[in-house]
PyMOL commands that place a pseudoatom at each C-alpha (Angstrom):
pseudoatom trace, name=CA, resn=MET, resi=1, chain=A, elem=C, hetatm=0, pos=[88.387, 111.248, 109.682]
pseudoatom trace, name=CA, resn=GLY, resi=2, chain=A, elem=C, hetatm=0, pos=[87.183, 107.787, 110.578]
pseudoatom trace, name=CA, resn=LYS, resi=3, chain=A, elem=C, hetatm=0, pos=[86.049, 105.310, 113.186]
pseudoatom trace, name=CA, resn=VAL, resi=4, chain=A, elem=C, hetatm=0, pos=[88.577, 103.650, 115.494]
pseudoatom trace, name=CA, resn=ALA, resi=5, chain=A, elem=C, hetatm=0, pos=[87.866, 99.930, 115.105]
pseudoatom trace, name=CA, resn=GLU, resi=6, chain=A, elem=C, hetatm=0, pos=[90.664, 98.630, 117.331]
pseudoatom trace, name=CA, resn=ILE, resi=7, chain=A, elem=C, hetatm=0, pos=[93.321, 99.807, 119.776]
pseudoatom trace, name=CA, resn=HIS, resi=8, chain=A, elem=C, hetatm=0, pos=[96.419, 97.639, 119.998]
pseudoatom trace, name=CA, resn=LYS, resi=9, chain=A, elem=C, hetatm=0, pos=[98.887, 98.431, 122.803]
pseudoatom trace, name=CA, resn=THR, resi=10, chain=A, elem=C, hetatm=0, pos=[102.443, 97.261, 123.397]
pseudoatom trace, name=CA, resn=GLU, resi=11, chain=A, elem=C, hetatm=0, pos=[105.144, 98.683, 125.665]
pseudoatom trace, name=CA, resn=LYS, resi=12, chain=A, elem=C, hetatm=0, pos=[106.576, 100.748, 122.812]
pseudoatom trace, name=CA, resn=VAL, resi=13, chain=A, elem=C, hetatm=0, pos=[103.605, 101.772, 120.686]
pseudoatom trace, name=CA, resn=ILE, resi=14, chain=A, elem=C, hetatm=0, pos=[99.834, 102.108, 120.470]
pseudoatom trace, name=CA, resn=HIS, resi=15, chain=A, elem=C, hetatm=0, pos=[98.127, 101.458, 117.146]
pseudoatom trace, name=CA, resn=LEU, resi=16, chain=A, elem=C, hetatm=0, pos=[94.723, 102.963, 116.444]
pseudoatom trace, name=CA, resn=ASN, resi=17, chain=A, elem=C, hetatm=0, pos=[93.328, 100.889, 113.580]
pseudoatom trace, name=CA, resn=PHE, resi=18, chain=A, elem=C, hetatm=0, pos=[90.559, 102.520, 111.564]
pseudoatom trace, name=CA, resn=GLU, resi=19, chain=A, elem=C, hetatm=0, pos=[87.383, 101.043, 110.083]
pseudoatom trace, name=CA, resn=MET, resi=20, chain=A, elem=C, hetatm=0, pos=[88.532, 97.391, 110.464]
pseudoatom trace, name=CA, resn=LYS, resi=21, chain=A, elem=C, hetatm=0, pos=[90.783, 95.419, 112.783]
pseudoatom trace, name=CA, resn=TYR, resi=22, chain=A, elem=C, hetatm=0, pos=[94.349, 94.574, 111.816]
pseudoatom trace, name=CA, resn=PRO, resi=23, chain=A, elem=C, hetatm=0, pos=[95.374, 93.254, 109.302]
pseudoatom trace, name=CA, resn=GLU, resi=24, chain=A, elem=C, hetatm=0, pos=[92.396, 94.469, 107.221]
pseudoatom trace, name=CA, resn=THR, resi=25, chain=A, elem=C, hetatm=0, pos=[92.562, 98.057, 108.484]
pseudoatom trace, name=CA, resn=PRO, resi=26, chain=A, elem=C, hetatm=0, pos=[93.014, 100.583, 105.679]
pseudoatom trace, name=CA, resn=PHE, resi=27, chain=A, elem=C, hetatm=0, pos=[94.679, 103.164, 107.940]
pseudoatom trace, name=CA, resn=THR, resi=28, chain=A, elem=C, hetatm=0, pos=[96.518, 103.310, 111.269]
pseudoatom trace, name=CA, resn=ALA, resi=29, chain=A, elem=C, hetatm=0, pos=[97.447, 106.096, 113.667]
pseudoatom trace, name=CA, resn=VAL, resi=30, chain=A, elem=C, hetatm=0, pos=[100.510, 105.389, 115.801]
pseudoatom trace, name=CA, resn=ILE, resi=31, chain=A, elem=C, hetatm=0, pos=[101.433, 106.776, 119.227]
pseudoatom trace, name=CA, resn=PHE, resi=32, chain=A, elem=C, hetatm=0, pos=[104.946, 105.930, 120.389]
pseudoatom trace, name=CA, resn=ALA, resi=33, chain=A, elem=C, hetatm=0, pos=[105.736, 105.522, 124.098]
pseudoatom trace, name=CA, resn=ARG, resi=34, chain=A, elem=C, hetatm=0, pos=[107.692, 108.793, 124.172]
pseudoatom trace, name=CA, resn=SER, resi=35, chain=A, elem=C, hetatm=0, pos=[104.473, 110.690, 123.314]
pseudoatom trace, name=CA, resn=LEU, resi=36, chain=A, elem=C, hetatm=0, pos=[101.981, 108.630, 125.311]
pseudoatom trace, name=CA, resn=HIS, resi=37, chain=A, elem=C, hetatm=0, pos=[101.879, 111.111, 128.201]
pseudoatom trace, name=CA, resn=HIS, resi=38, chain=A, elem=C, hetatm=0, pos=[100.063, 113.528, 125.850]
pseudoatom trace, name=CA, resn=PHE, resi=39, chain=A, elem=C, hetatm=0, pos=[97.248, 110.998, 125.361]
pseudoatom trace, name=CA, resn=THR, resi=40, chain=A, elem=C, hetatm=0, pos=[96.778, 109.371, 128.783]
pseudoatom trace, name=CA, resn=ASN, resi=41, chain=A, elem=C, hetatm=0, pos=[93.261, 110.763, 129.273]
pseudoatom trace, name=CA, resn=VAL, resi=42, chain=A, elem=C, hetatm=0, pos=[91.960, 109.883, 125.834]
pseudoatom trace, name=CA, resn=VAL, resi=43, chain=A, elem=C, hetatm=0, pos=[93.360, 106.620, 124.405]
pseudoatom trace, name=CA, resn=ASP, resi=44, chain=A, elem=C, hetatm=0, pos=[91.241, 104.134, 126.358]
pseudoatom trace, name=CA, resn=ARG, resi=45, chain=A, elem=C, hetatm=0, pos=[87.979, 105.720, 125.279]
pseudoatom trace, name=CA, resn=LEU, resi=46, chain=A, elem=C, hetatm=0, pos=[88.690, 105.929, 121.545]
pseudoatom trace, name=CA, resn=GLU, resi=47, chain=A, elem=C, hetatm=0, pos=[87.598, 102.476, 120.409]
pseudoatom trace, name=CA, resn=GLY, resi=48, chain=A, elem=C, hetatm=0, pos=[84.326, 102.762, 118.516]
pseudoatom trace, name=CA, resn=THR, resi=49, chain=A, elem=C, hetatm=0, pos=[84.484, 106.553, 118.279]
pseudoatom trace, name=CA, resn=ARG, resi=50, chain=A, elem=C, hetatm=0, pos=[84.812, 108.728, 115.213]
pseudoatom trace, name=CA, resn=VAL, resi=51, chain=A, elem=C, hetatm=0, pos=[87.890, 110.913, 115.229]
pseudoatom trace, name=CA, resn=GLU, resi=52, chain=A, elem=C, hetatm=0, pos=[89.623, 113.448, 113.045]
pseudoatom trace, name=CA, resn=LEU, resi=53, chain=A, elem=C, hetatm=0, pos=[93.415, 113.418, 112.799]
pseudoatom trace, name=CA, resn=SER, resi=54, chain=A, elem=C, hetatm=0, pos=[95.997, 115.889, 111.620]
pseudoatom trace, name=CA, resn=GLY, resi=55, chain=A, elem=C, hetatm=0, pos=[99.560, 115.127, 110.644]
pseudoatom trace, name=CA, resn=LYS, resi=56, chain=A, elem=C, hetatm=0, pos=[101.677, 113.831, 107.825]
pseudoatom trace, name=CA, resn=ILE, resi=57, chain=A, elem=C, hetatm=0, pos=[100.500, 110.584, 106.261]
pseudoatom trace, name=CA, resn=GLU, resi=58, chain=A, elem=C, hetatm=0, pos=[103.437, 108.248, 105.763]
pseudoatom trace, name=CA, resn=ASP, resi=59, chain=A, elem=C, hetatm=0, pos=[103.891, 104.861, 104.167]
pseudoatom trace, name=CA, resn=TYR, resi=60, chain=A, elem=C, hetatm=0, pos=[104.862, 102.073, 106.576]
pseudoatom trace, name=CA, resn=LYS, resi=61, chain=A, elem=C, hetatm=0, pos=[105.401, 98.685, 104.938]
pseudoatom trace, name=CA, resn=GLY, resi=62, chain=A, elem=C, hetatm=0, pos=[102.944, 99.533, 102.193]
pseudoatom trace, name=CA, resn=ARG, resi=63, chain=A, elem=C, hetatm=0, pos=[100.250, 100.902, 104.508]
pseudoatom trace, name=CA, resn=PRO, resi=64, chain=A, elem=C, hetatm=0, pos=[99.288, 104.505, 105.243]
pseudoatom trace, name=CA, resn=GLN, resi=65, chain=A, elem=C, hetatm=0, pos=[99.753, 105.745, 108.787]
pseudoatom trace, name=CA, resn=VAL, resi=66, chain=A, elem=C, hetatm=0, pos=[100.084, 108.966, 110.727]
pseudoatom trace, name=CA, resn=VAL, resi=67, chain=A, elem=C, hetatm=0, pos=[102.267, 109.340, 113.815]
pseudoatom trace, name=CA, resn=LEU, resi=68, chain=A, elem=C, hetatm=0, pos=[100.558, 111.246, 116.624]
pseudoatom trace, name=CA, resn=ASN, resi=69, chain=A, elem=C, hetatm=0, pos=[102.868, 113.256, 118.881]
pseudoatom trace, name=CA, resn=LYS, resi=70, chain=A, elem=C, hetatm=0, pos=[100.453, 115.654, 120.572]
pseudoatom trace, name=CA, resn=GLU, resi=71, chain=A, elem=C, hetatm=0, pos=[96.832, 115.374, 121.681]
pseudoatom trace, name=CA, resn=LYS, resi=72, chain=A, elem=C, hetatm=0, pos=[95.858, 118.359, 119.515]
pseudoatom trace, name=CA, resn=GLN, resi=73, chain=A, elem=C, hetatm=0, pos=[96.446, 116.115, 116.459]
pseudoatom trace, name=CA, resn=LEU, resi=74, chain=A, elem=C, hetatm=0, pos=[93.372, 114.088, 117.463]
pseudoatom trace, name=CA, resn=ARG, resi=75, chain=A, elem=C, hetatm=0, pos=[89.833, 115.347, 117.823]
pseudoatom trace, name=CA, resn=ILE, resi=76, chain=A, elem=C, hetatm=0, pos=[86.910, 113.178, 118.934]
pseudoatom trace, name=CA, resn=LEU, resi=77, chain=A, elem=C, hetatm=0, pos=[83.852, 113.829, 116.765]
pseudoatom trace, name=CA, resn=PRO, resi=78, chain=A, elem=C, hetatm=0, pos=[80.260, 113.697, 117.941]
pseudoatom trace, name=CA, resn=ALA, resi=79, chain=A, elem=C, hetatm=0, pos=[78.393, 110.446, 117.314]
pseudoatom trace, name=CA, resn=LYS, resi=80, chain=A, elem=C, hetatm=0, pos=[76.196, 110.413, 114.213]
for i in range(1, 80): cmd.bond("trace and resi %d" % i, "trace and resi %d" % (i + 1))
show_as sticks, trace
zoom trace
């Protein structure tokens, strides 16, 4: 659970950086292009929101991340 501080998009991947912008972010959620169609209605409104994720936390170049494949892995939480 955390606040999405930054969304970084490329043709191949979307990074949701939590709490701080890259490179200071302590955690990142990744959505690859092959799964983007599951998130088309939600990605653009995530910045600044608190979300809860589910999935396996992996190490990527010394940083924790979770790969999101389906929208049900992400739940937008109510504002505090």
